[in-house]
N, C-alpha and C positions, 0 to 999 in steps of 0.2 A: 806244522799245520797238517791236518788230515787230508790226504789226497782225494778222498771221496767228495770233498766240498770244493774242488777246483772249478774254476770258471763261474763261480757264483758270488753274489754279494747281497746282503740283506740289510733291512732297516732296523734291526734290533741291536742295541749296543750291549757289549760284554757277553754275548752268547758265543761259546767256544766253537760251536759247529758251523758258524756262519762266517763268510768272508766276502769282502767287496770285490777284490781283484785276485785272481788266481796267481800262484807263484810262476806259472808258466806263461802268463799273459803280460805283455809289455804295452803300455799305453804309448801310442805314437804321438810325440810332441813336435813332429817336424813342421807341422803347419801352425803351431801355436806361436803367437807373436812373441817377440823378444821381451816386450814389456811384461807379458804374463809369465814368461820363464823367470824373469828377474824378480817377480813378486813372490817366489817361494815354491812354485810347483816343481815336480821332479826334474832334476837335471843332475846326472851322475857327478859332474865336476863341481857342483855348487851345493850339494846336499847339506854339508856341514854349515855353510853360510846361511842357508835357508832355515835351519833349525834355530838359529839365534837371531834371525832377522825379526825386527819389531815392526808391526803395522800401526802403531799407535798414532804416529804423526799423520800418516795417510788417512786414517780413520777420521780424525778430526777435520782434516781438510775437505773430505768428501761428504761429511754429514749433511751440511746445508744443501749441497747439490742433489743428494739423494731425496731430500724432501721437496725439491723444487716443483715436482708435479702437483703435490697437494697444495703448496703455496699458490701456484698459478690457478688451480681450480677454485680456491677460495677468493682469489682476485677476480676471477670471472664472476663468481657469485656476488661479490661486492658491486661490480659493474652492473649486473642485472638488477640488484636492489636499487642502485642509483637510477637506473633506467626506469624502473617502476615508479619511483618517486617523481622523476621528471615528467613522465607521461601524465600521472595523476595531477600534479601541480599545474601542468599546462592547461588541462581541460576541465579542471574542477570549476564548478559554477559557470560553465560555458555551454553553449548549444552542442548537441551531440555531433561529433565530427564525422565526416564521410571520407573514408579511405578508399584507395583503388581496390578493385577486385572484391568488393563487398566485405573487406576485412573490418571487423568491429574492434572497439576499444577493449572488450573482454578478451578477444583473441590475442591482442598484443600483450596484455597483462598475463594471460595464461601461458604464452610462449616464454616470456621472461621468467616467470615463476618456475616453469618446467626446467629451464636451463639452470636456474639457481638451485633447485632441489636436487637435480642430477649431480651437479658439482659438489654440493654439500654431502650427498650420499656417498659419492666415491671417496671423498676425503675422510669421511667418518669411518668407512670400511677399512681404509688403510690405517687409521688411528687405532681402531680396535685390534687389528692384526698385529700392530707393533706392541700393543699392551700385552699381547701373548708372550712375546720375547722378553719383555721387561719382567713379566711375572715369573718366568723360569730362570732368569739371570740373577747373579749375585748382586747385592746392593753395594754401594760405595764403601760401606763399613766392612765388607767382606762376609756379611751374613748370607748364607745360601742354604735355604731350606729345600727339602725334597717336596716336589709337587706331584699331584696325581696326573698320570698321563692323559686321563679323560678331560683335564682342563684344557689341553691343547685343542681338542675337538670343540669344546664349548666356545672358546674364543673364535675359532674359525666360523662356526655356525652363526654367531652373533654378528660377525662382519658381513654375512651373506644376506640377511633379511630380518624381517620383524619376528618370525617364529624363533630364530636363534637368539634374538635380542631378549625376548621374553624368557627363554631358558636361562640366559645369563643372569637376568635380574632375579630369577627364582633359585639360583644356586647359593653356595655358601656365602654368608655376609663377609667373611674375611677375604674371600677372593674378589668380591665386588669392590670393597673398600681398598684393599691392597693394590689392586691392579689399576684402579681408576677408569675401568671400562664401563662402569655403570652409566656415566653421563653419555658416553657414546651409544650405549644401547637405547637410552631414552631418546636420543636424537634419531636413531634408526626408526623408532616407533612414531616420532613426530613428523618425519619428512613426508609420508603419504598424506597427512592431514593438511599440511600447509597449502598445497595446491588448491584444495577445495575451498578453504576459508578465504584465500586471497580473492576469490570471485566476489566476496562480500564487500570488497573495497569499492566497487563501482556500483552505484545505484542511479536509476533514471527517474526523473521527476518531470511531470507535465506542468509547465508554467505558462501563465498568460502574460503576453507582452502587448503593450499599448502600440497601436498603429499610429505612430507619430508622423508618418510619411504624408506630406501634403498631397503628393501626386495620387497616393492611394485613396485618400479621403475625397479627392476631387472626382476620381474615377467611379467609385462605388457609392459615394454619398456618406455624409455623417449619419450615424445611427439615430433614429428618432422613434418616439412613441407619441401617440396623440393625447392631448389634454384639452380641457375646455374651461373657460371662465364664465362663459355666457352661452345660453341656448335659445335660439330664436326660430327654430324650424316649425312650420305648420303648413297646412293646405287651405286653399280657398274653397268655399262650398259652392253650391249651385248658384248662389248669388254672391256678389263681391263682399257683401256685408257679413256673410256667414264664414266661419272658420272651422276647419276639421283637423283632426290629429294627424301628425306626420306619419307616413307609412313606416318609417324606421322605428318609431315608438311602438306601433302595432306589431311590427315584426319582432321587436324585443320581447313583448309579452308572449307571443306564440312560441318563440324559441325556448323561453324559460319553462312554459307549461308542458310542451310536447317532448322536451328532452330531460325533464326532471327525473323520470324513472331510470334513465340511462346514466345519471350521475355526471353529466357533462359540465365541466367548468367553463365559464365564459371569460375570455381574455381578449384584450385588444390585440391588434396586429402590429408588430414592430418592424422597423426597417433595420435589420441587423444581418448584413451579408456574410460576415465572418462566422456567425453562429455563436459568438461570445461577446457580449456587450453589457455595459452597466450604465446606469443613469443616477445622478444625484437625486435624493428625495425631492419630490415636487408636489404641488397642490393642484387639484382639479375638481371640477364640479362632479358630483356623483349622487347616487341614491343609496340610502341605508334602510334597514328594516329592524323592527323589534316586535316581539310577541310576548303576551302575558297570559298565563293560565288563570281564568276567572270562573272556574267550575263552582267555587264556593258561593258565588253570587246567583246561581240559578235557583229559581223558585218553581216548584212543581205543584200543579193543581189538576186533579183527575175528576171525571164525572162519577155518578153513582155506580156505574158498571165497572169502573176501573179500566175499561178498554181504551178510553180516549182521555189523554192527559194534555194539559196546557202548561207550557213552560214560559217563564219570563225572567228577565234579569232584575236584580235588586236595584235600588235607587231609581226605578223607573227608566232604566237605561237599556231595556231589552230591545230586540229588533222591532221594527215597525209592525204593529199588530201582535198577535200571538201565534205561536206555532203549535200544531197538534201532531202528536207522534202516536203511531200504532205499533204494536209489537212486530218486530221484524224490520223496523226502520234502521237503516245503517247510518246515513249521514244527512244532516240538514244544515244548511248554511245560508246566511243572509247578510246583506250589507248593514252595517251599524253606523250610519252617518246620514245626516240629512242632505238635501240637494245642494246646499251652499258649501258643503265640505267642512262645516264647523263640527266641533265635538260636543255640541249641546246635548245630544241624546245620551251621551255618556255621563251626564250629570257633572260636567266640568264647566267651570265658569269662563275659561279662557279659550280663545280660538287661536290655533297654531297655524300661521300662514305658510309654513314650509312643508306642511303635511300633504302628501299627494293623495293618499287614501287611508281609510281606517275601517276595518271590518271585524265583526265578532262572529265566530263560527260555532254553532251549536250542533252537536252530533251525539248520536246514541247507537249502541250496538245491542241487538237482540232485545230491544225494549228496556234496557237498563237506564240508569240515571244519566241524563244528558251531561256532556262536558262542554265547557265554553272556553274558547281561546280568542283573544283580541290581538290583531296584528296591524301594524302600521308601516307604510312606506313613506319616507320623507326625504326632502331635498337636503343635501349636505355637501360640505367641502371635505374632500379626502386628501390626506397626505399619503402618498403612495411611494412604494419602493419597487422598482422594476429591474430585473436582470434577465439576461439570456445566457445560458450555459449549455454548451454543446447542442445548440439549436432548440433547447427547451426554455420557454418563457415562464418566468415567475413574476406575478404582479400582485402585491399584497398591500393591505391598508396598514399604515403606521399609526395614524390618529384620525379622528373625525370631529368636525365642528358643524353644527351643534351635535352633541352626543346625547341621544335620547335617554331618558331616565324613567323610572317607575316610582310614582308617589306612594308613600306608605299607606295612606288612607285609600282603600278601595282598589289598590293596584291599578291606578290610572296611568296611562302613558303620557309623559310630558316630552315634547320635542323642543320647539323654539318659537318665540313670537318674532316675526320678521315683518318688515314693511310690505304691505300689499293692499290693493284695492282692485276694483273692477277694471281700471284702466291704467294701472301702474305696474311696473315690473316687480316680480318677486325677487328680493335681493337679500344677501347675507354679507355682512362685512366683519369678518373675524379680526380681532385685534391681535397685537403682538403677543399678548399674554396667552392667547389660545394655541399658540404653536409657533415655532421659529419660522416655519415656511410661509405662514399665512401673511406675514408682513412683507415677505419678499425682500427683506433687507432695507426697507424704506420706512420712514416714520408713519406714513399713511398706509392703511390697509387696502387690499384689493377688493373690488366689488365683484362678488360672484352671484349670478342670478339667472332668471329665465324671463324672456319677453312675455308680456301679459297675455298676448294671443296664444302663444305656445303653452303657457301655464294653464289657461282655462281649458284648452283642448285635451291636454294629457291628463289633467285631474279628472275631467268628465269621463274620458275613455277608461281610465284605470278603475275608477269607482264602479262603473257599470260592469267591467270585465271581471272583477273579483267577487261580484255578487253571484251566487250559484245555489242550486238546490238539488238534492238527491233524496229519493225515498224508495221504499220497496217493502215487500212482504216475503212470505215463504216462496222461494223459487222465482222471485221477480224483483227487479230494481230498475229505476229510471233516473236519468240525469238531465238537468236543465242545460248544462254546458259541459264541455270537456274538462273544465277545471274540477268539477265535482268527481268525474270519473278518475282523474289523476289522483285526487286526494284519497278516494276510496282505495285505489290500487296500492298507494303508498302505505295506507293504514293496514293493509292485509299482510304486512311483513316483508315488503320488498327490501332487499339488502342493497344499500348504497355504500360503496367503499368498505365492504365487510361489516357494515353496521346496519342492523335492522331497525327501521324507523317505527315510531309509535305516536299516534295523535295524543296520547295521554302524557307525554313528556312535559315538564314544567316550562321548557323554553319553546313550546309550540309543536314539538314532534314533527309530523309530516307537514303540517301547515307552516310551521316556522321554517322548515327546510325549503318549502316551495317559495316562501316569501324572500328568503335569502337569494334563491336563484333569480327571482324577479328583480331584486335590487341589483344584483351583479349584471344582469342583462340590460337593464335600463341605464346603468352606469356606462356600459360600453356604447350605448346609443348616444348619450350625452357627449362622450368624448370623441366619437368617430363619425357622427352623422354628417355627411358632406353637404347637406342642405342647410346646415347651421353655419353662420358666419363667425361664431365665437370659438371655433376649434383652433388649436395651434399645435405645434410640434415641440416636444422636449428633446433637446440634443443630448446625446450620450457619448460614450467612448467605446471604440472598437478594440477588441483584443484578438490576438492570434495565439494559438496554442503551439508551443514548441517544447521539444524534449531537451532537458538539460542534464548534464552530468553532475552528480553529487557524490563526493568522496566520503566514505566512512573511514576516517583515518585510524580508528582504533584497531582495525584489522591489519594495519601496516606493521604493528608491533610484532606480530607472529614471525614473519620472515626475518625481521631485523634481529630479534632475540635468537632465532635459530642460527643465523650466520655468526652472530657475536659469540655464542657459546662454542660453536665449532672452532672458531679461530683461537679462543682461549684454550680449548682442549688440545688443539694441535701444538701450540707453544708449550703447554705443560708436558705433553708426551715427548716432544723433541728434547726438552730439558732433562726429563727423567732418563731417556735413552742415552744421552751424552753422559749423564752422571754415573750410570751403571756401566758404562763402557761397552754397550751392546751395539752391534751393527743394526742399522734400520732396515731389516729384512722385510718388515711389513707382511704382506700376504704372498711373498714369493715362495712357491712350493719347492724350488730347488734348494732353498736353505735347509729344508727338512732332510734332504738327502746328503748334504755336505757338512752340515754344522753339528758337531757334538755327537754323532752317531757312528763315526767310522771306527771299526775294530782295529786292533793292533796291526794286522796284516796290511790294512789299507794305509795306515800311517807310514809303514815301511816303504810303500810305493809312492805315496804322496807326502813328501817331507813336511810341507806346511799347508794345512787345509785352507782353501780359498775363503776369504771373508767379505767378499762383495758380490753383488748379484751379477755384475759384468764378468768377473772372473769365473763365477760358477757357470754362467751361460757359455763362455768360451770353451771351458773344459768339457761341459756336458755335450757340446756339439760333436766331440770326438768319441763319445761313449755310445755304444749300441747295446741295449739291454732288452730283455723280454721277461714277462712274469711267468714262472713255472714252479712246479713242486719238486722239492728234493726227496731223497730216499726216506726221510722222516715224515713226509706228507705236508711239509710246511711250505707256504708260498714265499718265494725268494726271487730277486732279480738276478738273472743270469746273462752272461755276455755271449 
C-alpha cells in the first residue's frame, strides 16, 4: 500500500489509492466485549478461525428480533384502529358526549389517527429502506446484476418523505417492480391524507326529542294553540235590546287594513316554551276569502261631450245606482250587496248564509276603461297544521269546508247554503266525507257556527267597512275611508315579499291580497277572542333539540386499508430479505460504511466484517474519524 494514503479510509470500493485503516494504525479492541471478539472481529490468535466462521445460523435467529420494532409499531397502529372503532361504535347515534377539559370527540379521533399514521409511516420508511438492500443483493438463485449507485439514493429519499416517494414512482419500471418499493411509496403519499379524511368519520346532527318527562310538562305546561268551534262574542248597545260588534272583530279589521302594506302575516299565539312543538292536524272555525275578476261585465255609457261616463254591471247587478267617472279618477269602489246580506243584486237566485260580506270594486286609472273585481268573505271550517320550529310558528290551512267556487255562467261566487235566520245560530256541519278531521273520529259531525247576535253584528260591521270610495283629478285625490287609500297605495306598485301587486290580476290583485289579510285576521279573532265561550286549546307535543353523533362509516375504510397494506408489505419484505440472505439493515447508515465497501487493506485488519447493526455500533464506538481531502483533492474519512 502507498504510504501517502496512511491514516485514511474512504467509502469507495476497489479504488487503489484509498484505504480504511493505515498499516501503522491498530484498532484497540481491549474494551470490546468478548461476544463481539468471538463474532469475527480482529483478534490475532483467532483470525484464521474468523475467516471460516459462518454467521448463517445467527442471522436466521436474529432476523425476527431485528424486525420487532416495525412489528410493534404496526401493533400500536392496530390498537389505535380498534380504539377509533370502539369510540365511534360507542357514541354513534348517541347524544354528543362531554369530556373533561373541553376535549371533543374529534380530538380523540384525531389523536388516535395521528398515532396510527405515525407508526405506519415509521414502519413504511423501514420497509422501503430494506427494499434498497434487497435490490442490491443477489437473489436466491444466485443472479446478481449490477445496479446504478444512484438507486441507493432514490430508495433513501423515498423512505424520507413524499417528494422522494414521487421520485421513486417516476423512476425505471424495472426498479419499481423488481424492488417492491412502489407500494411503500404509495403508502408514504397516502399517510398525510388519512388524517384529514378521518375527520369525516364524525358528523353532528341536530335532532328533536320528545319531552316525555311528566315533571317537565307539569312545570312548563303542555304546548297549546287556540281553536274554536263556536263564536258568541258581541257587545250590548245603548239599550239592552241593541247589539254591537265585539271590539276584537273591529280590531281584526283594522289590523289587516293598516298592516297590509307591511306584508305582516297574522298568526295565533302558541304556548311552546321549548321553541319546538308540533300539533296533529285539527279543525277550527275560520274565515276564508275569494275574488273574481268581472271586468268583462262592465257596461260603459258616456254623455255627448264624452267627459262624463256612466258604468254599470251586466245582468243588472251593478252597484247601487250608477257611478260617474271623470278623467283622472283612480279608484272607485262600492258595496255590492243589499242590506240583508243576500246576493240578489248579483243576479243570483240563492242566498248563502255563511257569507259575511260581498263587494264589487270598480276602478279606473287615468280615465281608462274601469275594471271590476268581486270579493267575498265567508265563514268556514279550516283544517290547520301548526308547528313551531326554533321559535318560529307556521300555521297553514290543509283544507276548507265549505270551499267557495266560481260558477261558469257569469263568474258568480258560490259559497254554501247553511241554516240561518234572524234568531237562529249560523251553523255548518261538515260530514265525514268532507275531511277526516271534521268527523273528529265519531259517526256524528261537529257543529261549527256563530251565535246569531254575534253573526248579525259582524256581518253588518264588515259590510259597512269594506264599502269605500276614492276619486281625484289632476293633482288631487280624496278617499272616503282608509281602506281606499290602502288599495290605492297597493295598486301603485308596492312590493310585498318581493312581489309587486296589481289590481288587474285575475285573482283580485291588491284587492284579493287585502281580502286574504282580512280573512287571516278574522280567523285569529274567531280562535283567540277571550270574550267568546267557544274557544278551546289544542294540545301538542314539545321537543328539545339535541346534538347527536352520526358516524359516516365509509371513511373508516381508509385507515383500515392503509394499515392492512402496510402489514402485508412488511411480511413480504421480511420474507424476501430472508430468501436473499440479506441482513435487515433497513435505514441504518453504519451499514453503508461496513458492508461491501471495505478495501483489501481493511479486510486484512478486520478479518470478518460485522453483519449486524449491534456489532457495527460497538466497533464504531472505538473509531474516531473526520472528513478531509487527500492529496488528490478527494474527500475521505481520516483517523
